[in-house]
N, C-alpha and C positions, 0 to 999 in steps of 0.2 A: 503493500499499499503506499510505501514511501516513494517520493518523487524519483523519477530516473535522472532528474537533473542534479541530484546530490552527488558530489565527488565520492569516490570510494571511501568507505568508512574506516579502512585499516589504519589510516593515519590518526584517527580520533580514538578508535576502539583498539587499545593496545593488546588486550588479551581477554578472552571469555573462557572461564573455567567452568565446564559443565559437570556438576557433581552427579547430577542425574538420579535415577531411581536408587542406585546402590546406596545412597546416603541414608536411605530410610529402611534399610534391611536391618532389623534389630536382632534377628536370631543367628547367632554364629554358627549353628549346626547345619544351616541350609545355604545354598547358594542363590543369589538373586538371578532372575531371567537373563540379564545382560552378561552374567558370568558364566553361564552354561556354555559348553562347547557346542558349536553347531555340527561337528562331526562326532557322532556317537559310535564307539567301538562295540558296546554291548548295551542291550536294553535293561540289563540288570545293573543296578547300582550297588556295588559291594561297600564302598565307603565314600565319604565326602570330605575334602579338606576344608577346614574352616578359613576364612579370609584372615589375612595377617592383622593383628591388632596391635596398637601401641600399648605400652606397659600402663597398667592402671593401679593406682594404689587403692587399698580397701577404703570404702566410705566410713566415715566416723559413725554414721547412724546405722550401719549394717545394711543399707540399701545401695544398690548400684546406680550411679548417676552419671549422666552425660552431659556435655556442655550445651547451653542454651543461647539463643539469640536474645537480643534486646526485647523483641516483641514476645517471645515465648516467656521471658522472665517477668515482664510486667503483667501478663495474663495469668501466670502461675501465682504471683503474689495476690492479684485481685480475686483469684478463685480459691485461694488458700490451700494451694497444692505445692508440694516441693519440687515437682518435675512435670513438665508437659512436652509433647511432641506434636508436630503438625498433624492436623486431621482430627484431634481430640475435640469433643464438645464439651465445654465447661460453663458453669454459671459463674459469671464475672460481676463482681461488685463494682458499681459505677461511682466514680468521683464527681463527675459533672455532667449533667444533661442540659443541652442547649437546644432551644427551638426558636422559630421566628414567625413572621406574619403569614407566610405561605403554608407552612405545615403545622403551625401550632394549633390552630383551631381544630383540625382533624385529629391531632394527637390528644387534645383535651376531650374531644368527643368520645374517642375510644376509652379514655381513662374513666370518664364518667359512666359510660355504658357497662364497662366490665368490673369496676371497682365500687360503683354506686355514685348517685348524684351528690351525696354529701360526703364522699370519701376525701381524704386528705393526701397530699403528696407525701412520699417517704421522707423527704428532707427539704424544707423550704429553702435552705441556704446552698443546696446543691443543684438547683434548678435555675438556669439562666435564660431568660427570655428577651430577645432582641429584635424589635421590629426593624427592617431593613430593606426588604425587597421592593414592595409596591406601596411606597409612602408618599411621595409628592405627586399625587394624582387625584383627579376629581371622581375617579371610578368608585361607585357606592360600595361594591362588594370588596373591593381592596381595603377601603376604609373601615368597613364592617369587621374585617378580619383583625385589625388593630384593636378594635373595640372589644372583641371576644377576648383577646389576650389581656386587656386591661381589667375586664371584669374578673377573669380567672385569677389574675395576680392579686387583686384586692381580696377576693374570696379566700385565697390560699395564703395570704400575707407573704408572697414570694419576695425575698430580699433583693434579688438582682433582676429587676425589670427595668429596662431602659426605655421609658415611654416617650412618646411624642404626641402633643396635642395641637400646637399651633403649626399647621403645615405651611403657612405663609412665610414664617421666619424660623428656621430651624435653630437658630441661636437662642431663641426665646424658650427652648426646652433643654435646660441643663442636664437633664438625665439621658436625653437622646444621644446615642453614640454613632450609629451608622453600620456599615457592613459587619456582620456578626464575627466573621473569622478574624479580622483585624481587631475588633473591639475586644474579643476574648482575651487576646494577648495583652492589649494596652491596659485592660481592667484587672490583670492578674490572675485570670482564670485557668491559665496554661502552666502546668507545673510538671517537671521531670518525674518519670515513674508512674504517673497516674493514668487513669482510664477516663477519656473524654468522649462522649457520644453526642452526635447532633444530627437533627433532621435536615441535613443538607449534605450533599455529596462532597463538598469541599471542606468538611470538617477536618479532613486529613491534614489541613494546613498546620494544625497545632502539633503535629508530630515533629516539627522543627524544634520543639522544647524537650525532645527525648521522652515523649509520652506515646501511649496508644491512643490514637484518635481516629475515628472513622464515622461515616455517615450511616443513618439508620432510617427506616421507614416509619410512618406514622403509627402503625400497629405496634412495632417495637417500642417506640417512644411512649405510647400510652401505657405499656406494661411497665417500663422503667419508672414512669411517674408514680405508679403505685407500689412497685416492689423494690426499686432501687437496684436491681440486677437484670442481667440479660444472659440468655444462652448464646454463646459464641463459639465458632469453630476456630481453632488455632491455625493461623495460616502459615505456610512455609515461607521462607525469606529469600529474596533476591538481594545480592549485595553489589552496590555500585561504588567502586573505588575510583575517585577523581583526583588525580595529582597534576602538578605542573602550575606555573604561575599564571594567574588569570589575566589575559589581555585587557587593557583599559577600554577596549570597545566591546566587551562581553558583559552580560549580566546573567543572573541565575535563570532567566527565562530562556536564554540560549541553551544552557546546560539541560534543562528538562525537555526542551524540544528536540535536542540530539538524542536523548535517551528514548523518548517516545518514538521518535522516528526509527530508532534502532531496533526496538522490540515490538513495536506496533500497539494499537489501542487495546489489543487483547493479550499482550505479552506478559502482563502481571496480574491476570485475572485471579482474584482472591489470594493475592500473595502480599506479603509485606515487602517494602522496598527500603533498604537501610542504605544510607548514603554516608560515606567515610572518605578519608584521603586528605592530603594537605590542602587541595582547593577548597573542599567543604569546610575544613577548619578556618580558612581565612575569610569566609563569608560572614556578613553581619546577620543578625537574627531576622531582619526583614527579608534578606535574600534567602535565607534557609527556609523561610515561610513560603517564598514563591516556589522553591524546589519541591517541598512537600505538597504544596497546594495542588499541583497538577498530576499527582501519581494516580488519581482516580481516572484521568484520561488515558492511562495505560491499563485500566482494569484493576489497579492495586486496591487492596483492602485498607492499607495504611502506608504512610511513609514515615520514616524515623531518622533522626539525626542524634548522635550521641550528645548528651549535655556536656558543656565545658565552661571555661571561664567567661566566654562570650555570653552563654546562656545565663549564668549566674549574675553577671553584670546587669543584664537587661531586667532581670527579676528583682534586683535589689530594692527598688522603690515602687514595686508593683504588688507585692503579696507578703504577707507575714505567716502564711501557712507553711508549716514545715513540709519538706519533701525529700525523697530518697531517690536519687537517679540510679539507674541500672545500665550495665554495659554488656555487650556480647562477650561470651566466654572465648578464650582463645581456641577451644575445641568445638565451638558451636558449628553446627551443620547448615550450610547454605545451599539451597536448590541449585543457584548458579551464581557465578561471580563475574562482573564486567569490569574492565579497567579501561579508563579514559586518560589520555594526555590532553589536558585542557588547553595548554599552550598552543596547540595546533589547530583548535576549533575556530571557525569562522562565524560571524553573525547569521543567524537562521530565521526562517519564517515557516509557518505551517500554512499551506495553501488550502483553499476551499476544497472539500467540505469535511476535513477530518484533522484533528490534532497530530495525526502521524503522518501527514502528507508534507513531509519535511523538504525543505529546499534551501539553498544558500540565498541570502538576500540579494547578493550581487547578481545572482542568475535571474532574478525577477525584475531587473531594472527597467523593463519595457512595459511592465504592468501599470497602467494608468489607474489612479485611485481618485475617489470622490470625497473622502473624509478620512479623519483619524480620530480614534477614541482612546484616551488614556484614563483608566480607572479600574474598578473591581477589586475583589479580594486578592487577585493575582497581580495586578499592575497599577493599584490606586493608593499605595502606601507613600509615606513621606519620601523615602529614598527613590521611589519610582519617579515622583515629580521633580526631584533633585536631578535625576539623571536626564530627564527630558529637558529640563532648563539648561543643563550643561551643554547640550547639543544646540540649543537655540542661541545660547551665549556665544559659543564658538563660531557659529555661522554668522551672526549678526545680520540675518535676513528675516523676511516676513514669510509666514506660511502661505502656501498656494491653494490650499484646500480648507474647508472648516475643520477646526481642531477642537474637540470637546474634552474638557477636563472635568473629571468627577472624583473628588477625593473620597477615599473609603469611609473615613470617620470624621467626626467634628474635630478631633485633635489634629488629624492630618490637614484639614481645611485650615486651621489655625497656624500650622507649620508652614503651609504655602504661603501665607500672608505675613509671617513673622520671621522665618529662619533665613539668614543670608546664605546665598549660594556661594560656595568657595570660588574665589578667583574673580568675582563679580564686582568687587568693590563695595559690597554691603547690600547689593540689590537682593530682593526676595524673589522666589519663584513667581509670584503673582506679577511682579513688575516685569520680569523678563517675558512672561507669557503675554502680557499686555503689549509690550514692545514688538513681539513677533506676530501679533495679530490674531492670537488665539481667542476662543470663547472665554468669557469670565468664568472661573471655577464655580461649578454648580454645588447645590446642596448635597451633602454626603449621603450616599445610599448605594444599592447595587446598581441603580440607574438602568442604562440600556443593555447591560451585559446579557440579560436573558429576555430582552424584548420588553415585556410588560404591557400595561394598558397603553392605548395609542398615544395618550398625552404625555407619556414618559419622556423626560429630557433625553435628547440625542437618540431616541429610538429610530431605527432605520425603517421608515414608513414607505420608502421607495426602493427599487432594485438598484442599489449602489454597491461600489467597491469600497471596502473599509479596512484600514490597517488598524488592528486593536491590540491593546495589552492585556485583554481578557483571556479566558481559558478554553473556550469552545468556539467552533466555527461551523456547526451543523446548519443545514438549511433552516432558515427561519429563526435561528438562535437569537439574533438581535433585533428581530422584528420581521421584515419582509422576507418571504420565503424564497425569493430569487436573489436575495443580497449576497454578496460574496465577502467573506471575511478572511483576511491574512492575519494570523496571530503573530505577534512580534514583541520584542522587548521594548522598554521605553525608549532606549536609544534609537532603535530601528524605526519606531513609530514616529519619533520627533524628526528624524532625518527624512523620512517619507513625507511628513506634512510640509517640509521646506521645498521639496521638488515636485510634489504631485504624482510621484511614482514610488514604487517599492524601492527603497534605497538603503544600501549599506551605509551604516553610521560612520564608517572609517573615512567616508567623503568629507565629513566635518570634524572628526576627532583626531585625524592624523595629518 
């Protein structure tokens, strides 16, 4: 499914180690199918040689234990088990349940139906409710959804409800945050070693904090509201080792587009994706969030980055809740391991209509575009706008197509208007965007990332070509079913806005 225009991936993919089925053979007295000789001398098996095993020291508890991955360890602790292996089904205690205005009403309805109209949630301080999807609209049903959330939170005395009442001025709503996945991090709900579930497929974003985070459906969420636990199958883990110095024209969006293009949108189906290596260690928390955000685009159950000093520094002023990080054992078993030399990677895009339709940005230079969209949980964070501003600043030109800016949260919106852009002489993102001719930054929300009601800001109501920092480019995703969406990093999106064509950001950054 990857574009034929992509250069051979051998320069990016240094090595792929296929552990394969043999990794999950736990009985030493039998051979795995892959190990059986195709040529059989006799039909009668007299004896079977056990596969060679590394020396093991006896367990102090008297039970034989094997190494576990981060994901397996987190789920083991949450299910009060000492050992787990992929494929096991376990009841997992949930640390945080998040829902929003699109799925919240349905989850609440199921909770009340199954647990009773007067039932109470299992823990009012572990439920986080964030209106963010269809907010700034006159659509009555969308507005009704937020009303349902508000009534439920008042009834249940939910501690973390980020309400919005004045749709005309989001700043008049101090509790309102914006996009749930970014708000969860900013408000200190993401912590290493914990289990965070949310009624949104991009809940996997929180895996950047070294926790198990995944999206669930309304029925599951309704059950968690009442029980505080959920039956989950332990996923096997794919390991992605990224080394090499990150070129100054690349962002984490390029890294994840490379990976998805490599393994396809089905390559990680119900698998954990663990990201390690010197490149990953050099990423900021917001860039790690971008990396984990799009694992679901490869079918992943969850993405995870080991917690380190960068993680702890980010959390210092955000949470006082104690947490205990976990790390993969040296003997942990990974289904596959992929190795990338990031220093050789070039800026990428995902062409319509799939996130794995990977191509080099420079090879799409003849694709004329109608608009650029910078926003969403993937590409609407503070550092994403800083990156876009860096390109506009370096170019010193005005955009040639409408360029829409939608900060993810109220905090990001404030950063856009207050933080100076490095090398700008004190100018803020908002000033640089204005000088470049971009649209005024909009009210923080999910915006047009998933279309929404027809009056949603920047929705594609016509069949246009758009370069976007969002996460999906399926037909109709941002509105019009014949629209064409090129997924890109904020660097590439800003460069494309300046030329009116899909553009490699190196044209302005080098």
